[in-house]
C-alpha positions in Angstrom: 104.3 63.5 113.0 102.5 66.9 112.6 99.7 66.3 110.1 97.4 69.2 109.3 93.8 68.1 108.4 92.6 69.3 105.0 90.4 72.4 104.9 87.0 71.5 103.6 85.2 73.5 101.0 82.8 75.0 103.5 85.7 76.2 105.6 87.8 77.4 102.7 85.2 79.6 101.1 84.6 81.8 104.2 88.4 82.1 104.7 88.7 83.2 101.1 85.9 85.7 101.5 87.4 87.2 104.7 90.8 87.5 103.2 89.6 89.3 100.1 87.5 91.6 102.2 90.5 92.6 104.3 92.4 93.4 101.1 89.5 95.5 99.8 89.2 97.3 103.1 92.9 98.1 103.0 92.4 99.5 99.5 89.5 101.7 100.5 91.4 103.0 103.4 94.3 104.0 101.1 92.0 105.7 98.6 90.1 107.5 101.4 93.4 108.8 102.8 94.3 110.1 99.3 90.9 111.8 99.2 91.4 113.4 102.6 94.8 114.6 101.7 93.5 116.3 98.5 90.6 117.7 100.6 93.1 119.4 102.9 95.7 120.7 100.4 94.0 121.5 97.1 92.2 124.6 98.2 95.5 126.4 98.6 96.3 125.8 95.0 92.9 126.8 93.6 92.8 129.9 91.3 89.6 131.9 90.8 88.4 131.8 87.2 86.2 134.4 85.4 83.7 133.9 82.6 83.9 130.0 82.8 83.7 127.3 85.3 87.0 125.4 84.8 90.2 124.8 86.6 93.3 126.8 85.8 95.7 124.7 83.7 98.7 126.2 85.6 97.5 124.7 88.8 97.0 121.2 87.2 100.6 121.4 85.9 101.9 121.5 89.5 100.8 117.9 90.0 102.2 114.7 88.4 100.6 113.3 85.3 98.2 110.4 86.4 99.3 108.4 83.3 102.9 108.8 84.3 102.1 107.8 87.9 100.3 104.7 86.5 103.2 103.6 84.3 105.6 104.0 87.2 103.5 102.0 89.6 103.2 99.2 87.0 107.0 99.1 86.6 108.1 99.3 90.2 105.6 99.0 93.2 105.8 102.2 95.2 107.3 104.4 92.5 103.9 106.0 91.9 103.5 106.8 95.6 106.9 108.4 95.6 105.9 110.5 92.6 102.8 111.6 94.5 105.0 112.6 97.4 103.5 109.8 99.6 106.8 107.9 100.3 105.4 106.8 103.7 103.2 104.3 101.8 106.2 102.5 100.3 107.0 100.4 103.5 103.3 99.4 103.7 103.3 98.2 100.1 106.6 96.3 100.3 105.6 94.9 103.7 102.3 93.5 102.3 103.7 92.2 99.0 106.9 90.9 100.7 105.1 89.2 103.6 102.7 87.4 101.2 105.6 86.4 98.9 107.6 84.9 101.9 104.5 83.1 103.0 103.8 81.7 99.5 107.5 80.4 99.4 106.9 78.5 102.7 103.6 77.1 101.6 105.2 75.9 98.3 108.0 74.1 100.1 105.5 72.4 102.4 103.5 71.4 99.4 106.6 69.9 97.7 107.5 67.9 100.8 104.0 66.3 101.2 103.7 65.7 97.4 107.1 63.9 97.4 106.1 61.9 100.5 102.7 60.9 99.1 104.3 59.8 95.8 107.2 57.9 97.3 105.1 56.1 99.9 102.2 55.2 97.7 102.3 51.5 96.6 101.0 52.2 93.1 103.7 54.7 92.1 107.2 53.7 91.0 110.0 54.1 93.5 111.9 56.7 91.3 111.7 59.7 93.7 110.2 61.7 90.9 109.4 64.7 93.3 112.5 64.2 95.4 113.2 62.2 98.6 110.8 61.9 101.4 111.5 64.6 104.1 113.0 63.3 107.3 110.1 64.6 109.5 107.6 62.3 107.7 107.9 58.7 108.8 107.6 55.8 106.3 104.5 54.6 108.1 102.5 57.8 107.6 98.9 57.6 106.6 98.5 58.2 102.8 95.1 59.9 103.2 96.7 62.4 105.6 99.6 63.0 103.3 97.2 63.6 100.4 95.1 66.0 102.5 98.1 68.0 103.6 99.4 68.1 100.0 96.1 69.5 98.8 95.8 71.9 101.7 99.2 73.6 101.1 98.6 73.7 97.4 95.2 75.5 97.8 96.6 77.9 100.4 99.6 78.7 98.2 97.4 79.4 95.2 95.2 81.7 97.2 98.3 83.6 98.4 99.4 84.0 94.8 96.0 85.7 94.1 96.5 87.9 97.1 99.9 89.0 95.8 98.4 89.9 92.5 95.6 91.9 94.2 98.2 93.7 96.4 100.1 94.7 93.3 96.9 95.9 91.6 96.0 97.8 94.8 99.4 99.6 94.7 98.7 100.8 91.1 95.1 101.8 91.8 96.0 103.8 94.9 98.8 105.8 93.1 96.6 106.4 90.0 93.5 107.5 91.9 95.4 109.8 94.2 97.2 111.4 91.2 93.7 112.3 89.9 92.3 113.5 93.3 95.1 115.9 94.0 94.0 118.3 91.2 90.4 118.7 92.5 89.2 121.1 95.2 86.8 119.5 97.6 87.2 122.1 100.4 84.2 123.1 102.6 85.4 126.7 102.4 84.4 127.1 98.7 82.2 130.1 98.0 81.0 132.1 95.0 81.1 135.9 94.6 79.4 137.7 91.8 79.9 141.3 90.6 79.1 143.7 87.7 81.7 145.6 85.9 81.2 148.3 83.3 83.2 148.0 80.1 83.3 148.7 76.3 82.9 146.1 73.5 83.1 146.5 69.7 79.8 146.9 67.9 78.8 145.9 64.4 80.7 148.8 62.9 83.7 148.4 65.3 82.5 151.3 67.4 82.7 151.0 71.1 79.5 150.3 72.9 79.0 150.5 76.6 78.5 147.1 78.2 78.0 145.5 81.6 80.1 142.4 82.5 79.0 139.8 85.1 81.9 138.1 86.9 81.6 134.9 88.9 84.5 134.0 91.2 84.6 130.5 92.9 
């Protein structure tokens, strides 16, 4: 019989820390990719502005609304990435969420098998097959401590995978929302500022034209 020893607390905490770190690293990588993409493309859409340091609203309207992207990502994973024209991320998102979901189903099945075996073979519990019949791969002479350890192991691992699925779903939403914001900002190294003076006429106190000098700043 293939009995897996139970993971102790000292072993489980480092495993949990490493797994969460990998998920966070994956999220930072996605966000950094979005930052790099905006760094590369946004300068082409930047419009010089005179008399005020602000972005032209027409250039912002060329990009999807971040709130709209957020709502779409919450409804369907990957929809926000498609709205941001980053459809290549969709297979990664579904591969991550789908793989974790499949793994959680396998862990849940193993947990049910060992829970049923421990309950059915324990002398202090009634023989009513409350959790189903004992699986064929577990012999009637199996050690109860090993069955309990395996039951707890699969339950803890399954619960951790559930948390990983939730984090992956949240990562999908964060990536789409952050990239939707970054696309409207210009972070190019080629930015420069030019100044110039321009003569003009303004209306005076008595609505008479008065010569003036205008300072223009172009970014």
